[in-house]
N, C-alpha and C positions, 0 to 999 in steps of 0.2 A: 653047683650051688643054686638053691632056689631063692629068688629075689622077689620081694613085694615092693613095687615102686610105681613110678609114673612115667609116661612117655608121650611124645608128640609124633603123630604119623606124618611121614614125608612122602610116602608113595608105596606102591607095590607092583610086582610083576607076577603074571600067572606062572604056575609051576605044575606041570602035569595037567590032568583034566579038571580037578576040583580044588587044588591047593594053590597057595601063593607064597611068595617071599616078600615080606614087608620091611621097608626101611623105617626105623623108629629111632628118634633121638630121645634117649632115656636120661633121667636125672642122675642115675647112679653109675651108668657105664658109657655115656656118650652115645654115639651113633652105633646102632646094632641092626643086624639083619636077622629076622625071625622067619622060620618056616611055619606056616599055619596050614594044617591039614584040613581039607574039606571046606574051605572058606566059601566055595561057590555052591555048596549044597543048601537046599531049602531050609533045613533045620540046623544049620551050622551054629555052634556055640560062639564062634568068632567069625562073623560074616564080612564080606567085602564092603558092606555098607558102613561098617565100623572103621574101615581103613582108608577113608577118603583123606586127601591132604588137609593137614591142620586139625585132624581129629585129636582130642585129648583123652587119654586112656589111663585108667588105673590097671596095673599089670601084675601078673604073677608069671615069672618065666625062669627057665633054666639057663644059667649063664656059665660058660666054661671058658677059662682063660685060654688065650692063644687059639681060639676057634673063631672062624669067620661066620658061622651060621649057628644060631641059637634056637631054642624051642619055646614058643609062647604057649603057656598052659591055660591061662585065663585072662580075660580083658573085659572091661566095662567102661562106658563113657564117663568121664569125670572132669567137667560136666558135659552134657550133650551140647553139640555145636550145631543147632538147627538153623540159626540165622545165616550162617555162612553157606551151608549146603543148599539152602532154598533161594539164594540170591545169585543171579548170573554174575554181577559185578564182584561180589565178595568171594564167590567160589573161584572166579578167575584169578583174583588176587591171591587166594590161598595156594593155587597151583603155581603161580609165579614165585611166591615166597618159599614154597617147598622146594622148587627146582633150584633156586639160589642157594638154599641151605644145603642141599645135597652136594652142590659144587664146593661149598666152603667147608663143610664139616666132614669131608671124606675120610680124614684120618684123625678126627677129634676124639679125645678121650673125655672123661668126666669133666663137666664144666657146669656146676650148679647155677652160677650167675648167668651164664648164657641161656641155660634152660629156663630160668625164671623170666628172663627178658622175652624169650619166644612165647612162653605160656601167657604172659600178660599182654603181649602184642596180639595174640589170637583172641583173647577175651575182649580186648578193646575193639577189634574188627567185628566180632560177633554182635556187639551192641551198637555199632556205629550206624549212621544213615547210609544212603546209597551214594552220597557225594564223597568219594575217596580219591580225588584227583591226584593228590601228591603222596598217597600211601606208598607206592613203589619207591619213590625218591627217598622218602624218610626211612623206609625199611632198609634201603641200601646204605644210607649215610649212618644210621644208628648201628647197623651191623658192622660197618667198617670201623667205627669207633671201638666196638667191643673186640674186634680182631686186631686193633692196634695200628691201623693205617689210615684213619679218618683225616680229612683236611682240617686244619685249625680254622676256627671262625674269626681269628684275628687277621683281617685282611692286610696284606702288605704289598699288593699288586692288583692290577686290573684283570689279570688272566690267571687261570689255575692250570698248572702243569700236571697232567694225569700220571705220567710215568714216575716223576719225582715226588709228587704229592705236595707241591709247594706253590705259593702264589708268586707271580712274576709280572713285571711291567713290559716284558718283551713277549709278544705273541709268537707262538710256535705254530707248527702245522696244525691244520684243522683236526686231524686225527689225534694229535697228542695233547691238545689243550682245550679248555673251555674258552669261548670268546667272552667278551665283556658282559654281554647280557646273560649268558649262561652262568657265568661266575657270580653275578649279582643275585640271580635267583637262587643259586646254591647257598649263598651266604644268608639270604633271607630264611631259607629252610633251616640252616644250622642255628640261626639266632632265634628260631621260632617266632619270626615276625609275622604280622598279619599280612598276607599276600593278596594283593589285588589280582583280579582276573588277568591271566597271561595268555598270549596266543598259544593255541594247541601245538603249533609247530615248535615253539620254544620249549614247551614242556616235554615234547617227544624227543627233541634234540638233547636236552639235559639228561633224560633217562637213558638214552643210548650211550652218552658219554660216561655216565656213572657205571654202566655195565662194562664199558671199556676200562674204566678205572679199576674195577674188580679183576678184569682179565690181566691187567698189568701186575697186580699185587697178590693174586691167588694162583698158585701153580696149578696147571691143568684145568683152569676154569673153562667150561664148555659153553658153546652157543646155547642160548636159552630158547627152547622150542615154544615156550608160552608167551614170548614177547609180542608176537603179532596179535595174539588174543587180547593182551593188555592194552595195546594201542587201540584196538577196536572198541573195547568196552569203556575206556576212559575218554575217548574222543567223541 
């Protein structure tokens, strides 16, 4: 079946000398793997420059049910994402977001609502300034909400239990819960409060704990290779 649709590029791996296999979250079929012949050639119709994380594409592709690998026939930027690609901070955030999504969407089928959220999240990052201190935190919290395991912003305790996803007045081990400062910062983010400058150590601790939160609630969630890069560019 030939499909005309839209997709968000999450990454690619080299396949042979000049070809690649790209992971693309499509609006019509969820996460798909596409083989793209000759992407490394100088005059490629679909080049690797079009396949950077968070690239938005209009697609024409062959989709076959019960097949793991599909064929991408045509692709063009829709719209071009130049601001992300030319900014170290934004491109690092795009790599982080793409890596998170590849972990979460591994077996996801069509989800137009989720696709629209990702699409608009990318457009907002494209036009944002360089100050994106809490972008990774908000990305994770909003994605957790869409996946059905976000913490409630109705606080009923001073500590947040990562494994159970609830607030409590009884502190647990440092690995399994947010401390009171981390919990308060997370609540400010959930409530979209104006956040005064926080110590970078606190921001880093909360980000690490939110990733642990995903590891508890998403089966097979892998260690994020981009995390050390994010720590560097945001601090």
